[in-house]
KEPALUM-734106 format. One line per field, with one value per residue (C-alpha): residue in three letters; x, y, z; residue number from 0. Coordinates in steps of 0.001 Angstrom, whole numbers, padded with zeros to 6 digits, always signed. Layout:
BEGIN
code = [ALA,...]
x = [X,...]
y = [Y,...]
z = [Z,...]
pos = [NUM,...]
% end
This chain:
BEGIN
code = [MET,THR,GLU,THR,GLU,LYS,ALA,ALA,ALA,ASP,PRO,ALA,ILE,PRO,ASP,SER,THR,ASP,ARG,PRO,ASP,GLY,VAL,GLU,VAL,LEU,ALA,SER,LEU,SER,PRO,ASP,PHE,ASP,ALA,ASP,PRO,TYR,THR,ALA,TYR,ALA,ARG,LEU,ARG,GLU,ARG,GLY,PRO,VAL,HIS,GLN,VAL,VAL,ALA,PRO,ASP,ARG,GLY,LEU,VAL,TRP,LEU,VAL,VAL,GLY,TYR,GLU,ALA,ALA,ARG,GLU,ALA,PHE,ASN,SER,PRO,GLN,LEU,SER,ARG,ASP,TRP,HIS,ARG,GLU,TRP,ARG,GLN,ALA,GLY,TRP,ARG,PRO,PRO,TYR,ALA,LEU,ASN,MET,LEU,GLY,ASN,ALA,ASN,MET,LEU,MET,SER,ASP,PRO,PRO,HIS,HIS,THR,ARG,LEU,ARG,SER,LEU,VAL,ALA,ARG,GLU,PHE,THR,ALA,ARG,ARG,VAL,GLU,GLY,MET,ARG,GLY,ARG,VAL,GLN,GLU,ILE,ALA,ASP,GLU,LEU,LEU,ASP,ARG,MET,THR,ALA,ASP,GLY,ALA,ARG,HIS,ALA,ASP,LEU,ILE,ASP,ALA,PHE,ALA,PHE,PRO,LEU,PRO,MET,THR,VAL,ILE,CYS,GLU,LEU,LEU,GLY,VAL,PRO,ASN,LEU,ASP,ARG,ASP,ALA,PHE,ARG,ALA,TRP,SER,ASN,GLU,THR,LEU,ALA,PRO,THR,SER,PRO,GLU,ALA,GLU,LYS,LYS,ALA,TYR,GLU,GLN,VAL,MET,PRO,TYR,LEU,ARG,GLY,LEU,ILE,THR,ALA,LYS,ARG,GLU,SER,PRO,GLY,GLU,ASP,LEU,LEU,SER,ALA,LEU,VAL,HIS,THR,VAL,ASP,GLU,GLY,GLY,ASP,ARG,LEU,THR,GLU,ASP,GLU,LEU,LEU,SER,LEU,ALA,PHE,LEU,LEU,LEU,VAL,ALA,GLY,HIS,GLU,THR,THR,VAL,ASN,THR,ILE,SER,ASN,ALA,VAL,ARG,ALA,LEU,LEU,ALA,HIS,PRO,GLU,GLN,LEU,ALA,ALA,VAL,ARG,ALA,ASP,PRO,ALA,GLY,LEU,ALA,ALA,ARG,LEU,VAL,GLU,GLU,THR,LEU,ARG,TYR,ASP,GLY,PRO,VAL,GLU,THR,THR,THR,PRO,ARG,ILE,ALA,LEU,GLU,GLU,THR,GLU,ILE,GLY,GLY,VAL,ARG,VAL,PRO,ARG,GLY,ALA,ILE,VAL,LEU,ILE,ALA,MET,ALA,ALA,ALA,ASP,HIS,ASP,PRO,ALA,ARG,PHE,PRO,ASP,PRO,GLU,ARG,PHE,ASP,VAL,ARG,ARG,GLU,ALA,ARG,GLY,HIS,VAL,ALA,PHE,GLY,TYR,GLY,ILE,HIS,HIS,CYS,LEU,GLY,ALA,PRO,LEU,ALA,ARG,LEU,GLU,SER,GLU,VAL,ALA,LEU,ARG,ALA,LEU,LEU,GLU,ARG,CYS,PRO,ASP,LEU,THR,ALA,ASN,GLY,GLU,PRO,GLY,GLU,TRP,ILE,PRO,GLY,MET,LEU,LEU,ARG,GLY,VAL,ARG,GLU,LEU,PRO,VAL,ARG,TRP]
x = [+122682,+120356,+116616,+115963,+118317,+116700,+113271,+114436,+116015,+112934,+109490,+108005,+109264,+107257,+109535,+110546,+112182,+109118,+108160,+105955,+107490,+108107,+108315,+111276,+113805,+113387,+117042,+118034,+116145,+118579,+122396,+122437,+118942,+119691,+121047,+118670,+115394,+113749,+115187,+113652,+110322,+110248,+110899,+108047,+105679,+106157,+104538,+101734,+100879,+101031,+103489,+104410,+108130,+110774,+111614,+114710,+114027,+110377,+110385,+107482,+105144,+102778,+104267,+102162,+104186,+101544,+100178,+096457,+096876,+098697,+095838,+093414,+095455,+095703,+091903,+091146,+089294,+090489,+094127,+094507,+097096,+095854,+098710,+097952,+094929,+095566,+099205,+098182,+095304,+097815,+099757,+102979,+104530,+104637,+108107,+109516,+108508,+104818,+104784,+106162,+104340,+104194,+102075,+098640,+098816,+097078,+099646,+098865,+095066,+091990,+088662,+086815,+089738,+091924,+089180,+088895,+092641,+093126,+090246,+091633,+095099,+093808,+092049,+095465,+097815,+096201,+097305,+097255,+099632,+101986,+101960,+102537,+105884,+107288,+109168,+110719,+111723,+113478,+115296,+116461,+117652,+119602,+121161,+122273,+123739,+125570,+127087,+127837,+129703,+131322,+135003,+135172,+134239,+133796,+132677,+130433,+128342,+125058,+122951,+124807,+125142,+121780,+119296,+119048,+119179,+116643,+113574,+114791,+114821,+111445,+109657,+111207,+110022,+106600,+106119,+107785,+110618,+113253,+116943,+116612,+119929,+119626,+122508,+120816,+117461,+118998,+120324,+116916,+115174,+117627,+117242,+113449,+112975,+115895,+117248,+120725,+119819,+116915,+119032,+119733,+116048,+115003,+117503,+116281,+112652,+113629,+115404,+112992,+109735,+110581,+111812,+108531,+106462,+108244,+107691,+103943,+103736,+105463,+103049,+100087,+101323,+102599,+101218,+102737,+101741,+103238,+101469,+102144,+100617,+097572,+097257,+097587,+094714,+092523,+088953,+086357,+082725,+081744,+084381,+086745,+090469,+093658,+094622,+098073,+099243,+097793,+099637,+102882,+102413,+101552,+104525,+106789,+105220,+105401,+108984,+110268,+108107,+108167,+111817,+112934,+110960,+112219,+115850,+115585,+113586,+116228,+119178,+117514,+116728,+120336,+121632,+119266,+120268,+123972,+123419,+121458,+123455,+120907,+118194,+120495,+121178,+117439,+116780,+119803,+118429,+114995,+115051,+111937,+109942,+111117,+111693,+108170,+108278,+111690,+110186,+107275,+109485,+111890,+108989,+107942,+111382,+113180,+110896,+111882,+109773,+110194,+107383,+104640,+104804,+103119,+099410,+097638,+094768,+091746,+090296,+090997,+090857,+091707,+094274,+094966,+093150,+095386,+093935,+095702,+094964,+093666,+096511,+098918,+101417,+101116,+103625,+102734,+105833,+105270,+108689,+107467,+104015,+105492,+107631,+104660,+104766,+100993,+100743,+104035,+105426,+109171,+109266,+113039,+113687,+114213,+112481,+111903,+109370,+107228,+103699,+104415,+101463,+099353,+102301,+101747,+104990,+102956,+100453,+096860,+093381,+092814,+096485,+097771,+100508,+099057,+102439,+102830,+102246,+104988,+107433,+106736,+107197,+110472,+111907,+110972,+112424,+115558,+116371,+115754,+117938,+120710,+120914,+120788,+123544,+125700,+125199,+128339,+127223,+128721,+129534,+132609,+133006,+130544,+127423,+127477,+125827,+122146,+119672,+119011,+115669,+112768,+111027,+113204,+114949,+118098,+121791,+123529,+126008,+126134,+129519,+129307,+131479,+130780]
y = [-176980,-176316,-177062,-173325,-172971,-175939,-174424,-171089,-172785,-174854,-173225,-176718,-177009,-174921,-172317,-173182,-169887,-168702,-172027,-171801,-171954,-175488,-177035,-179430,-179852,-183585,-184364,-182719,-185407,-188171,-187936,-189538,-189269,-191021,-194107,-194008,-192122,-194403,-192511,-189291,-190986,-192534,-189166,-187626,-190544,-190253,-186809,-187803,-189429,-186355,-183426,-180435,-180685,-179508,-182630,-183260,-182153,-181491,-178342,-177695,-180706,-182579,-185982,-188961,-191275,-193339,-196632,-195968,-192385,-193690,-196034,-193166,-190889,-193523,-193746,-190032,-188580,-185155,-185995,-185751,-187273,-185240,-182772,-181480,-179701,-179362,-178208,-175028,-174583,-174578,-171774,-173638,-174306,-178029,-179596,-180498,-184163,-183330,-181345,-184291,-187060,-190172,-188899,-190039,-193156,-194595,-193165,-189610,-189744,-189777,-191579,-191913,-191621,-193793,-196421,-196573,-196906,-199536,-201659,-201661,-202663,-205251,-207080,-208139,-207905,-210839,-213065,-216021,-214253,-213425,-216899,-218378,-216607,-218415,-221014,-218385,-216222,-219267,-219851,-216229,-216371,-219559,-218122,-214982,-216978,-219223,-216102,-214521,-217602,-218579,-219525,-219824,-216192,-215605,-211968,-209508,-206399,-208153,-205350,-205171,-208951,-210142,-207808,-205405,-207711,-210199,-207918,-205951,-209133,-210230,-206940,-206660,-210171,-209522,-206340,-207686,-205149,-206441,-205734,-202930,-201305,-202036,-199826,-196921,-197769,-198054,-194517,-193277,-194934,-193545,-190001,-190017,-191486,-189884,-187142,-185824,-182514,-180959,-181157,-184871,-185552,-183654,-185545,-188906,-188145,-186918,-190211,-192732,-191377,-191641,-195187,-196166,-194460,-196488,-199662,-199031,-198369,-201681,-203534,-201974,-203059,-206495,-207641,-210522,-212554,-210014,-207731,-204496,-205906,-206947,-203459,-201798,-203880,-204383,-203038,-203304,-204283,-200686,-200199,-198150,-198470,-196753,-193596,-193082,-190934,-193401,-196279,-194303,-193399,-196961,-198441,-196016,-196762,-200541,-200521,-198248,-199366,-202930,-203387,-200702,-201957,-205517,-204404,-202689,-205468,-208061,-205889,-204587,-208159,-209220,-206158,-206929,-210601,-209787,-207367,-210001,-213265,-215200,-214390,-215326,-218661,-219296,-218652,-220686,-223611,-223398,-221266,-222911,-222349,-218831,-217145,-215727,-214510,-212970,-210942,-209706,-208780,-206946,-204998,-203989,-203479,-201707,-201584,-200416,-197240,-194854,-192366,-191893,-189390,-186153,-185641,-182301,-181504,-180395,-178731,-178561,-182111,-184208,-187026,-188915,-186231,-183480,-180643,-180293,-177085,-176849,-176840,-178622,-181083,-184466,-187323,-190711,-192336,-196060,-196646,-194857,-196448,-199945,-199187,-198048,-200086,-199768,-202095,-204041,-204763,-204209,-202760,-202132,-205866,-207699,-211064,-213331,-215366,-212290,-212165,-208991,-208983,-205900,-203610,-200714,-201049,-201421,-198742,-199264,-198878,-197864,-196992,-200357,-201413,-203483,-205146,-206277,-209990,-209918,-208124,-210678,-213622,-212282,-211439,-214784,-216803,-214656,-214743,-218453,-219211,-216898,-218390,-221952,-221332,-219122,-220480,-218701,-215287,-212427,-208739,-207735,-204170,-201356,-200861,-198080,-194689,-194379,-193532,-189796,-188384,-189758,-191826,-194913,-196785,-198631,-198460,-198231,-201084,-204078,-205869,-209483,-212608,-216285]
z = [-029140,-026206,-026272,-026503,-029487,-031219,-030761,-032128,-035154,-035978,-035829,-035697,-032105,-029595,-028021,-024449,-023516,-021629,-020128,-017036,-013578,-012365,-015839,-015916,-018702,-019152,-019816,-016520,-014567,-015575,-015720,-019199,-020620,-023935,-022212,-019233,-019673,-017092,-014121,-015401,-016097,-012613,-010953,-012917,-012337,-008571,-008818,-011174,-014512,-016809,-016833,-018925,-019727,-022150,-024145,-026280,-029878,-029020,-026928,-024580,-024509,-022220,-021420,-020312,-018057,-016173,-017484,-017086,-018292,-021381,-022253,-021707,-023982,-026726,-026783,-026451,-029464,-028304,-029090,-032846,-035171,-038164,-038222,-041707,-040260,-036559,-036644,-038415,-035996,-033134,-034791,-035652,-039015,-039834,-039957,-043349,-043192,-042781,-046018,-047975,-049767,-047621,-044737,-045899,-043731,-040685,-038287,-039375,-039421,-037181,-037577,-039869,-042312,-040093,-039864,-043661,-044213,-041526,-042780,-046342,-045141,-042654,-045504,-046803,-043812,-042041,-039173,-041575,-043970,-041079,-039519,-042952,-042983,-039935,-041965,-044219,-041244,-039761,-043061,-043183,-039570,-040237,-043409,-041597,-038707,-041190,-042733,-039358,-038104,-041411,-041520,-037766,-037088,-033360,-033203,-035056,-034776,-034057,-035523,-038822,-039194,-037882,-036194,-039150,-042205,-040817,-040607,-043630,-045719,-044355,-045050,-048513,-049402,-047868,-049889,-053000,-053079,-055532,-055284,-052750,-051944,-048264,-047193,-048969,-047437,-043977,-044386,-045613,-042686,-040131,-041419,-041632,-038146,-036291,-038568,-037992,-039668,-041615,-044774,-044337,-043614,-046753,-048893,-047547,-048404,-051853,-052536,-051042,-052454,-056183,-055556,-053922,-056632,-059277,-057281,-057012,-060763,-061407,-059087,-060862,-064271,-063251,-059862,-057929,-054890,-052478,-050001,-051895,-055085,-053060,-051552,-054970,-056298,-053225,-053421,-050666,-051082,-051784,-054454,-052227,-052841,-051735,-053613,-055141,-052219,-049708,-051396,-051379,-047727,-046753,-048605,-046771,-043391,-043854,-045092,-042330,-039401,-040724,-039903,-037423,-034426,-034888,-035196,-031829,-030168,-031067,-030067,-026890,-025857,-026311,-024413,-021539,-021448,-021444,-018562,-016588,-016649,-014592,-017146,-020016,-018315,-017983,-021671,-022733,-020711,-022361,-025538,-026944,-023782,-022962,-026336,-026552,-022942,-023585,-026428,-024305,-021364,-023681,-025170,-021646,-020105,-022953,-025966,-029466,-029422,-026502,-027129,-029662,-032456,-031283,-030819,-030535,-028160,-030194,-027119,-023408,-022134,-019089,-019087,-015891,-013920,-015371,-017457,-020813,-022772,-026318,-028854,-026510,-027957,-026202,-026188,-024731,-023237,-023635,-022066,-018935,-018859,-019031,-015963,-013898,-010654,-010357,-013368,-013315,-009826,-009460,-012996,-013095,-012749,-016067,-015674,-018676,-016667,-015951,-017412,-019390,-021769,-021348,-022060,-024453,-026424,-029625,-028675,-027614,-029045,-032649,-033168,-031911,-034347,-037174,-037656,-034036,-034829,-037468,-035142,-032408,-034775,-036203,-032791,-031266,-034154,-034321,-030606,-030260,-033298,-032102,-028612,-029912,-032470,-030225,-026697,-025449,-026687,-024695,-025088,-027066,-025865,-025289,-027441,-030024,-029764,-028909,-031646,-031169,-030133,-028107,-030793,-031169,-028365,-029338,-030215,-033584,-032962,-030639,-030690,-029502,-029457,-028954]
pos = [0,1,2,3,4,5,6,7,8,9,10,11,12,13,14,15,16,17,18,19,20,21,22,23,24,25,26,27,28,29,30,31,32,33,34,35,36,37,38,39,40,41,42,43,44,45,46,47,48,49,50,51,52,53,54,55,56,57,58,59,60,61,62,63,64,65,66,67,68,69,70,71,72,73,74,75,76,77,78,79,80,81,82,83,84,85,86,87,88,89,90,91,92,93,94,95,96,97,98,99,100,101,102,103,104,105,106,107,108,109,110,111,112,113,114,115,116,117,118,119,120,121,122,123,124,125,126,127,128,129,130,131,132,133,134,135,136,137,138,139,140,141,142,143,144,145,146,147,148,149,150,151,152,153,154,155,156,157,158,159,160,161,162,163,164,165,166,167,168,169,170,171,172,173,174,175,176,177,178,179,180,181,182,183,184,185,186,187,188,189,190,191,192,193,194,195,196,197,198,199,200,201,202,203,204,205,206,207,208,209,210,211,212,213,214,215,216,217,218,219,220,221,222,223,224,225,226,227,228,229,230,231,232,233,234,235,236,237,238,239,240,241,242,243,244,245,246,247,248,249,250,251,252,253,254,255,256,257,258,259,260,261,262,263,264,265,266,267,268,269,270,271,272,273,274,275,276,277,278,279,280,281,282,283,284,285,286,287,288,289,290,291,292,293,294,295,296,297,298,299,300,301,302,303,304,305,306,307,308,309,310,311,312,313,314,315,316,317,318,319,320,321,322,323,324,325,326,327,328,329,330,331,332,333,334,335,336,337,338,339,340,341,342,343,344,345,346,347,348,349,350,351,352,353,354,355,356,357,358,359,360,361,362,363,364,365,366,367,368,369,370,371,372,373,374,375,376,377,378,379,380,381,382,383,384,385,386,387,388,389,390,391,392,393,394,395,396,397,398,399,400,401,402,403,404,405,406,407,408,409,410,411,412,413,414,415,416,417]
% end
């Protein structure tokens, strides 16, 4: 289906049939955009930091590809995430997902509502709680590697055997989610983040939301020591607490975002290492010293999230010196910003010794990912454990298909041997 046909089929996607002269179809700028969006982003960035393009599954949007422009856009009060109000103002019908329960979270709100939600969550999702999980994350990594290498096994799909179950187990234990059917949840997560069809997306929401509602009810009646119980019962100094819909939305956000980014960080790091033998040799020689730098360079070089979810311009505004009209849909391409040579010299070179901090893989400003410390901890522990246990790790065929769309950056399977 062409971008024009997709737009016609879904009123949530701005129609691109009458796009202005000179507006590029983004996928035409790279021979294989799913596998290599960086070529397209580099060609755009050479002309300037912000462009109007036709984006896969998004239609006509304004795309931010420069590093400084991305930071500016992240902080702009004129770019709203409150789609419940602003989508209608722009004259488009909201997509199915935005009419569902589960959207009353920090990701889908602006200040002051965003400030209130984040402060309530931050009271419980603390750095101390995250760092206190390091020992348990190590145990989970070791258990998964024991299982992966059991009975002399010498090959596996790394995502299925390790990169997916590790953060899934961690976030389930953190939230106190008992006996979750993880295959079912993996399918729900895939369809809500990168839907294969509107029908599949609808079905996923209709299955996951009743499960989460029941879980919250159970935590209210019989709280434990887990994060979700704490969030259900937390009250600030003024007596404010999360509403039922906010709790449901937050549980959904934490479960989905709490594992998906780490899955892709681990697998993207391994793909990059296998494609750069000299870097793999360096990390093998000093996994303790380079694991954290490997994580940061992976986040910059091929991070788990390619672009933000859409923002809408509340009024005509300027980003990176480019005028963006009121009602415009804006995507910030973190993958492009972190390859900006003005910020990261020789950005196409994967270098685990690079000082990569300062990247925007986890966002920037008020929407910087609250779970970034947990994702970093999990990825560092997982990669170090993997390379220590499987020092001869190598590819075992081609990676699987790319996750569709421009939100997530990763593959579905990663066959390896050791």
